[in-house]
Backbone as a chain_set.jsonl record, in Angstrom:
{"seq": "XXXXXXXXXXXXXXXXXXXXXXXXXXXXXXXXXXXXXXXXXXXXXXXXXXXXXXXXXXXXXXXXXXXXXXXXXXXXXXXXXXXXXXXXXXXXXXXXXXXXXXXXXXXXXXXXXXXXXXXXXXXXXXXXXXXXXXXXXX", "coords": {"N": [[48.471, -27.476, -11.676], [48.159, -24.978, -12.784], [45.434, -24.773, -13.146], [44.406, -24.373, -10.572], [45.387, -21.804, -10.034], [44.1, -20.335, -12.02], [41.443, -20.732, -11.244], [41.478, -19.463, -8.751], [42.018, -16.83, -9.533], [39.732, -16.339, -11.094], [37.763, -16.584, -9.09], [38.501, -14.449, -7.386], [38.135, -12.331, -9.141], [35.375, -12.511, -9.496], [34.488, -11.88, -6.928], [35.32, -9.2, -6.763], [33.819, -8.077, -8.886], [31.26, -8.623, -7.909], [31.25, -7.04, -5.582], [31.499, -4.47, -6.708], [29.172, -4.389, -8.312], [27.232, -4.502, -6.323], [27.594, -2.019, -5.095], [26.842, -0.382, -7.232], [24.149, -1.056, -7.484], [23.178, -0.06, -5.032], [23.587, 2.599, -5.53], [21.73, 3.362, -7.384], [18.867, 5.222, -8.586], [16.037, 6.078, -6.491], [12.958, 4.142, -6.417], [9.661, 3.374, -7.749], [7.096, 1.149, -7.142], [4.371, -0.061, -8.733], [1.042, -1.26, -9.181], [-1.666, -2.145, -11.173], [-4.732, -2.85, -9.865], [-7.409, -3.075, -10.31], [-9.952, -2.604, -12.766], [-12.672, -1.264, -14.501], [-15.501, -0.663, -16.639], [-17.701, 2.148, -16.43], [-20.938, 1.832, -16.124], [-23.069, 3.658, -15.968], [-21.968, 5.945, -16.906], [-21.278, 6.415, -19.917], [-18.455, 5.564, -21.907], [-16.615, 6.034, -19.926], [-14.222, 4.935, -17.461], [-13.039, 3.252, -14.479], [-10.081, 3.009, -12.614], [-7.883, 1.3, -10.411], [-5.036, 1.597, -8.465], [-2.253, 0.29, -6.674], [0.534, 1.414, -4.907], [4.009, 1.51, -4.017], [6.334, 3.593, -2.678], [9.67, 4.346, -2.737], [12.016, 5.959, -0.5], [12.723, 9.293, -1.44], [11.846, 9.028, -4.085], [10.453, 10.515, -7.02], [7.836, 11.46, -9.126], [7.653, 12.373, -12.623], [6.597, 15.626, -13.871], [3.256, 15.613, -14.746], [-0.013, 14.931, -16.223], [-3.476, 13.921, -16.14], [-5.242, 13.214, -18.805], [-8.502, 14.25, -19.221], [-9.108, 12.921, -16.873], [-9.906, 12.095, -13.543], [-8.248, 12.049, -10.365], [-7.764, 10.414, -7.342], [-5.886, 10.183, -4.526], [-5.014, 8.114, -1.928], [-3.227, 7.917, 0.995], [-1.732, 5.227, 2.413], [0.357, 4.421, 4.032], [3.035, 6.117, 5.639], [3.988, 9.219, 4.13], [3.177, 11.572, 1.507], [4.293, 14.087, -0.721], [2.778, 16.499, -2.653], [2.757, 18.422, -5.633], [0.676, 20.554, -7.109], [-0.684, 22.182, -9.843], [-2.236, 25.308, -9.415], [-3.022, 24.651, -6.879], [-0.821, 24.216, -5.217], [1.759, 23.202, -2.883], [1.182, 20.24, -1.155], [1.194, 18.24, 1.69], [0.459, 14.955, 2.318], [-0.609, 12.721, 4.651], [-0.535, 9.355, 6.116], [-3.71, 7.876, 6.076], [-5.0, 10.03, 4.99], [-6.349, 11.768, 2.09], [-6.059, 13.053, -1.296], [-7.288, 15.084, -3.963], [-6.943, 15.36, -7.453], [-7.82, 17.327, -10.116], [-9.04, 16.725, -13.533], [-6.731, 17.089, -16.291], [-4.786, 18.626, -15.01], [-1.617, 19.77, -14.375], [0.778, 18.095, -12.365], [2.748, 16.534, -9.727], [3.918, 13.862, -7.649], [5.809, 13.02, -4.711], [8.027, 11.144, -2.602], [9.187, 12.495, 0.045], [10.363, 11.678, 2.339], [12.294, 9.651, 4.698], [11.434, 7.095, 4.777], [9.565, 4.273, 3.428], [6.639, 4.871, 1.493], [3.163, 4.212, 1.005], [0.524, 4.036, -1.34], [-2.901, 4.242, -2.454], [-4.521, 4.594, -5.42], [-7.192, 6.042, -7.132], [-8.545, 6.326, -10.283], [-10.662, 7.989, -12.472], [-11.612, 8.033, -15.71], [-11.776, 9.044, -19.195], [-12.28, 6.476, -21.51], [-10.995, 6.542, -23.969], [-8.736, 7.988, -23.599], [-5.259, 8.354, -22.591], [-3.846, 6.996, -19.529], [-2.023, 8.661, -18.299], [-0.109, 11.601, -19.13], [2.963, 13.065, -19.913], [4.061, 16.295, -18.849], [5.657, 18.906, -20.374], [7.796, 21.55, -19.607]], "CA": [[48.585, -26.335, -10.796], [47.655, -23.801, -13.477], [43.989, -24.752, -12.95], [44.137, -23.74, -9.281], [45.667, -20.372, -10.171], [43.018, -19.777, -12.824], [40.239, -20.749, -10.403], [41.64, -18.427, -7.722], [41.871, -15.548, -10.224], [38.327, -16.237, -11.452], [37.025, -16.337, -7.851], [38.821, -13.093, -6.939], [37.457, -11.431, -10.08], [33.951, -12.568, -9.177], [34.275, -11.139, -5.685], [35.447, -7.775, -7.089], [32.651, -7.702, -9.684], [30.115, -8.643, -6.994], [31.319, -5.868, -4.704], [31.23, -3.292, -7.521], [27.768, -4.386, -8.71], [26.439, -4.165, -5.136], [27.672, -0.567, -4.942], [26.05, 0.204, -8.304], [22.748, -1.262, -7.106], [22.863, 0.878, -3.964], [23.695, 3.965, -6.02], [20.663, 3.632, -8.334], [17.823, 6.144, -8.136], [14.897, 5.472, -5.798], [11.982, 3.619, -7.357], [8.235, 3.26, -7.483], [6.494, -0.117, -7.568], [2.935, 0.164, -8.831], [0.307, -2.359, -9.788], [-3.094, -1.912, -11.392], [-5.408, -3.961, -9.198], [-8.816, -3.132, -10.698], [-10.384, -1.767, -13.88], [-13.998, -1.603, -15.006], [-16.267, 0.399, -17.277], [-18.757, 2.725, -15.592], [-22.122, 1.632, -16.963], [-23.939, 4.836, -15.994], [-21.209, 7.024, -17.545], [-20.732, 5.825, -21.147], [-17.13, 6.012, -22.321], [-15.766, 6.271, -18.755], [-13.765, 3.761, -16.722], [-12.364, 3.507, -13.217], [-8.892, 2.18, -12.421], [-7.38, 1.338, -9.041], [-3.617, 1.261, -8.419], [-1.545, 0.253, -5.387], [1.929, 1.781, -5.159], [4.972, 1.609, -2.926], [7.306, 4.626, -3.059], [10.912, 4.342, -1.969], [12.428, 7.31, -0.094], [13.348, 10.127, -2.467], [11.294, 8.878, -5.434], [9.626, 11.614, -7.505], [7.276, 11.301, -10.463], [7.813, 13.567, -13.463], [5.412, 16.459, -14.014], [2.334, 14.957, -15.664], [-1.434, 15.175, -16.0], [-4.343, 12.821, -16.546], [-6.183, 13.798, -19.758], [-9.904, 13.932, -18.951], [-9.125, 11.927, -15.802], [-9.877, 12.48, -12.127], [-7.348, 11.211, -9.574], [-7.866, 10.508, -5.879], [-4.782, 9.43, -3.929], [-5.151, 7.841, -0.5], [-1.949, 7.462, 1.534], [-1.938, 4.114, 3.346], [1.489, 4.376, 4.968], [4.017, 7.183, 5.407], [3.407, 10.464, 3.628], [3.523, 11.999, 0.149], [4.245, 15.523, -0.983], [2.257, 16.737, -3.993], [2.802, 19.762, -6.228], [-0.459, 20.559, -8.025], [-0.933, 23.522, -10.395], [-3.432, 25.947, -8.899], [-3.233, 24.259, -5.48], [0.446, 24.403, -4.516], [2.367, 22.042, -2.241], [0.355, 19.619, -0.124], [1.717, 17.023, 2.307], [-0.655, 14.073, 2.645], [-0.111, 11.679, 5.557], [-1.31, 8.119, 6.202], [-5.09, 8.089, 6.486], [-5.534, 11.204, 4.3], [-6.452, 11.653, 0.631], [-6.01, 14.302, -2.055], [-7.93, 15.009, -5.273], [-6.35, 16.139, -8.536], [-8.798, 17.418, -11.204], [-8.554, 16.385, -14.875], [-5.906, 18.004, -17.085], [-4.047, 19.504, -14.108], [-0.227, 19.345, -14.176], [1.122, 17.81, -10.971], [3.613, 15.396, -9.463], [4.026, 13.45, -6.253], [7.132, 12.53, -4.342], [8.224, 10.694, -1.226], [10.264, 13.347, 0.558], [10.734, 11.173, 3.658], [13.344, 8.633, 4.726], [10.793, 5.787, 4.846], [8.689, 3.884, 2.316], [5.236, 5.274, 1.607], [2.276, 3.384, 0.184], [-0.68, 4.75, -1.743], [-3.952, 3.633, -3.252], [-4.941, 5.668, -6.323], [-8.391, 5.804, -7.928], [-8.631, 7.218, -11.441], [-11.855, 7.899, -13.307], [-11.124, 8.675, -16.926], [-12.344, 8.68, -20.491], [-11.633, 5.254, -21.992], [-10.193, 6.802, -25.155], [-7.59, 8.812, -23.212], [-4.236, 7.626, -21.834], [-3.907, 7.176, -18.074], [-1.193, 9.814, -17.939], [0.754, 12.157, -20.173], [3.99, 13.931, -19.319], [3.939, 17.724, -19.146], [6.967, 19.524, -20.606], [7.827, 23.014, -19.369]], "C": [[48.073, -25.062, -11.469], [46.148, -23.673, -13.288], [43.633, -24.083, -11.632], [44.352, -22.234, -9.355], [44.562, -19.673, -10.957], [41.734, -19.683, -12.003], [40.317, -19.655, -9.346], [41.463, -17.043, -8.341], [40.409, -15.306, -10.585], [37.481, -15.91, -10.223], [37.251, -14.899, -7.377], [38.13, -12.064, -7.839], [35.964, -11.369, -9.809], [33.622, -11.786, -7.924], [34.333, -9.638, -5.964], [34.236, -7.301, -7.879], [31.411, -7.654, -8.796], [30.092, -7.425, -6.102], [30.982, -4.605, -5.477], [29.755, -3.251, -7.909], [26.866, -4.082, -7.529], [26.444, -2.664, -4.924], [26.842, 0.133, -6.016], [24.563, 0.08, -7.974], [22.349, -0.262, -6.035], [22.875, 2.319, -4.442], [22.576, 4.323, -6.994], [19.6, 4.534, -7.71], [16.7, 5.396, -7.42], [13.811, 5.08, -6.796], [10.553, 3.665, -6.837], [7.785, 1.899, -7.983], [4.994, 0.106, -7.573], [2.27, -0.978, -9.575], [-1.151, -1.949, -9.957], [-3.833, -3.103, -10.803], [-6.885, -4.069, -9.572], [-9.058, -2.195, -11.865], [-11.775, -2.226, -14.29], [-14.617, -0.392, -15.692], [-17.315, 0.901, -16.291], [-20.041, 2.739, -16.425], [-23.04, 2.853, -17.016], [-23.247, 6.067, -16.578], [-20.55, 6.467, -18.806], [-19.385, 6.435, -21.525], [-16.172, 6.264, -21.175], [-15.384, 4.94, -18.102], [-13.13, 4.199, -15.413], [-11.211, 2.519, -13.1], [-8.421, 2.361, -10.984], [-5.94, 0.821, -9.05], [-3.116, 1.243, -6.979], [-0.078, 0.523, -5.685], [2.734, 1.82, -3.871], [6.101, 2.514, -3.409], [8.524, 4.531, -2.156], [11.273, 5.785, -1.584], [13.114, 8.046, -1.239], [12.756, 10.006, -3.847], [10.375, 10.048, -5.76], [9.132, 11.286, -8.906], [7.616, 12.527, -11.302], [6.508, 14.37, -13.465], [4.523, 15.825, -15.081], [0.906, 15.417, -15.39], [-2.194, 13.941, -16.461], [-5.412, 13.41, -17.466], [-7.611, 13.299, -19.496], [-10.049, 12.906, -17.829], [-9.023, 12.528, -14.407], [-8.93, 11.535, -11.39], [-7.565, 11.487, -8.086], [-6.779, 9.61, -5.318], [-4.997, 9.339, -2.429], [-3.808, 7.296, -0.013], [-2.233, 6.438, 2.628], [-0.884, 4.122, 4.439], [2.457, 5.493, 4.626], [3.344, 8.478, 5.023], [3.924, 10.756, 2.235], [3.448, 13.508, 0.087], [3.823, 15.704, -2.434], [2.432, 18.195, -4.368], [1.731, 19.753, -7.309], [-0.681, 21.989, -8.508], [-2.255, 24.057, -9.863], [-3.735, 25.63, -7.446], [-1.99, 24.539, -4.661], [0.958, 23.101, -3.94], [1.458, 21.537, -1.135], [1.045, 18.356, 0.377], [0.512, 16.211, 2.769], [-0.099, 12.899, 3.437], [-1.021, 10.459, 5.547], [-2.704, 8.418, 6.749], [-5.748, 9.282, 5.825], [-5.549, 10.96, 2.792], [-6.365, 13.036, 0.003], [-6.624, 14.06, -3.432], [-7.178, 15.892, -6.257], [-7.347, 16.139, -9.697], [-8.185, 17.019, -12.557], [-7.684, 17.497, -15.466], [-5.082, 18.985, -16.25], [-2.608, 19.002, -13.941], [0.09, 19.187, -12.682], [2.19, 16.728, -10.908], [3.583, 15.101, -7.971], [5.434, 12.973, -5.988], [7.106, 12.032, -2.9], [9.439, 11.452, -0.708], [10.746, 12.884, 1.93], [11.853, 10.146, 3.556], [12.76, 7.224, 4.811], [9.935, 5.522, 3.627], [7.301, 4.464, 2.561], [4.42, 4.419, 0.64], [0.992, 4.151, -0.085], [-1.647, 3.837, -2.475], [-4.517, 4.765, -4.098], [-6.15, 5.207, -7.133], [-8.386, 6.819, -9.061], [-9.933, 6.936, -12.172], [-11.534, 8.697, -14.552], [-11.916, 8.254, -18.145], [-11.564, 7.485, -21.035], [-10.712, 5.505, -23.18], [-8.969, 7.68, -24.867], [-6.543, 7.964, -22.494], [-4.411, 7.884, -20.339], [-3.159, 8.434, -17.669], [-0.468, 10.328, -19.166], [1.704, 13.144, -19.508], [3.772, 15.373, -19.753], [5.356, 18.286, -19.26], [6.854, 21.027, -20.361], [9.184, 23.556, -19.66]], "O": [[47.598, -24.156, -10.783], [45.632, -22.555, -13.271], [42.674, -23.314, -11.565], [43.569, -21.47, -8.79], [44.141, -18.569, -10.612], [41.025, -18.678, -12.06], [39.319, -18.988, -9.076], [40.829, -16.175, -7.741], [39.899, -14.2, -10.406], [36.588, -15.066, -10.29], [36.3, -14.21, -7.008], [37.608, -11.057, -7.36], [35.357, -10.3, -9.883], [32.597, -11.106, -7.858], [33.498, -8.883, -5.466], [33.681, -6.243, -7.584], [30.598, -6.739, -8.92], [29.035, -6.833, -5.883], [30.257, -3.749, -4.97], [29.138, -2.188, -7.846], [25.82, -3.458, -7.711], [25.405, -2.086, -4.606], [26.201, 1.144, -5.731], [23.805, 1.03, -8.173], [21.274, 0.33, -6.125], [22.241, 3.178, -3.829], [22.474, 5.481, -7.399], [19.45, 4.602, -6.49], [16.442, 4.226, -7.705], [13.752, 5.627, -7.898], [10.288, 3.951, -5.669], [8.063, 1.533, -9.125], [4.407, 0.425, -6.539], [2.853, -1.581, -10.477], [-1.79, -1.471, -9.02], [-3.588, -4.243, -11.198], [-7.548, -5.037, -9.2], [-8.453, -1.127, -11.953], [-12.031, -3.423, -14.413], [-14.298, 0.753, -15.369], [-17.761, 0.156, -15.418], [-20.199, 3.567, -17.322], [-23.723, 3.06, -18.019], [-23.872, 7.116, -16.728], [-19.38, 6.086, -18.768], [-19.198, 7.65, -21.472], [-15.031, 6.666, -21.405], [-16.12, 3.956, -18.18], [-12.735, 5.353, -15.252], [-11.346, 1.344, -13.443], [-8.547, 3.443, -10.411], [-5.662, -0.257, -9.576], [-3.508, 2.08, -6.166], [0.492, -0.065, -6.604], [2.218, 2.118, -2.794], [6.743, 2.235, -4.422], [8.404, 4.627, -0.935], [10.876, 6.726, -2.271], [13.976, 7.492, -1.92], [13.108, 10.792, -4.726], [9.619, 10.518, -4.91], [9.911, 10.883, -9.769], [7.844, 13.606, -10.755], [5.451, 13.854, -13.106], [4.981, 15.535, -16.186], [0.647, 16.182, -14.461], [-1.634, 13.04, -17.086], [-6.369, 14.027, -16.997], [-7.888, 12.1, -19.542], [-10.992, 12.114, -17.825], [-8.161, 13.363, -14.135], [-8.819, 10.361, -11.744], [-7.552, 12.634, -7.64], [-6.751, 8.412, -5.599], [-5.144, 10.352, -1.745], [-3.308, 6.312, -0.558], [-2.884, 6.736, 3.629], [-1.175, 3.87, 5.609], [2.676, 5.787, 3.451], [2.266, 8.804, 5.52], [4.973, 10.256, 1.828], [2.632, 14.129, 0.768], [4.432, 15.135, -3.34], [2.279, 19.088, -3.536], [1.85, 19.038, -8.304], [-0.847, 22.902, -7.7], [-3.266, 23.355, -9.859], [-4.601, 26.26, -6.839], [-2.081, 25.039, -3.54], [0.638, 22.022, -4.439], [1.015, 22.306, -0.282], [1.436, 17.501, -0.417], [-0.342, 16.703, 3.507], [0.773, 12.172, 2.96], [-2.139, 10.513, 5.035], [-2.858, 9.119, 7.75], [-6.929, 9.539, 6.059], [-4.864, 10.073, 2.282], [-6.566, 14.053, 0.668], [-6.499, 12.973, -3.996], [-6.819, 17.027, -5.942], [-7.689, 15.075, -10.213], [-6.964, 16.982, -12.705], [-7.877, 18.679, -15.18], [-4.72, 20.058, -16.733], [-2.404, 17.908, -13.415], [-0.277, 20.025, -11.857], [2.497, 16.086, -11.913], [3.27, 15.963, -7.15], [6.159, 12.575, -6.899], [6.272, 12.447, -2.095], [10.58, 11.087, -0.992], [11.461, 13.617, 2.613], [12.305, 9.813, 2.461], [13.513, 6.254, 4.908], [9.614, 6.443, 2.875], [6.844, 4.538, 3.701], [4.914, 3.969, -0.394], [0.443, 4.818, 0.792], [-1.266, 2.808, -3.034], [-4.947, 5.785, -3.56], [-6.14, 4.134, -7.736], [-8.242, 8.02, -8.833], [-10.263, 5.784, -12.455], [-11.223, 9.886, -14.477], [-12.628, 7.25, -18.135], [-10.333, 7.482, -21.02], [-9.75, 4.765, -23.383], [-8.252, 8.068, -25.789], [-6.886, 6.967, -21.858], [-5.041, 8.861, -19.935], [-3.608, 9.183, -16.8], [-0.239, 9.588, -20.123], [1.308, 13.944, -18.66], [3.352, 15.639, -20.879], [6.157, 18.149, -18.335], [5.933, 21.684, -20.847], [9.411, 24.758, -19.521]]}, "num_chains": 1, "name": "protein.A"}
């Protein structure tokens, strides 16, 4: 009979832990899922490469302030909308079917300020010897 009591206690504990972990999962910060889908050298521009990324932004997700050293960035919004803060440009809302350009070495960030998922396709042309991104501290 002690085995049944232990099993019942273990089951009840598992249910409580499961309920608490579900609440923790729901309380976590919004996320970004991104995947590099293409990369190649640019033969007519020695030392340069192009990268292509597909991303899915959960509601409320915001990138940190960053820049792309010696790198151009073109963001095309496939679904939903994105809000960008770009030094020298200001705040720009980009909706599905629209694109925005961010020049090299320009501090900026993007965010999904909506209640729905947004999806983007990002093209970066950059110097091969530079990182894709670097955080900007202010």
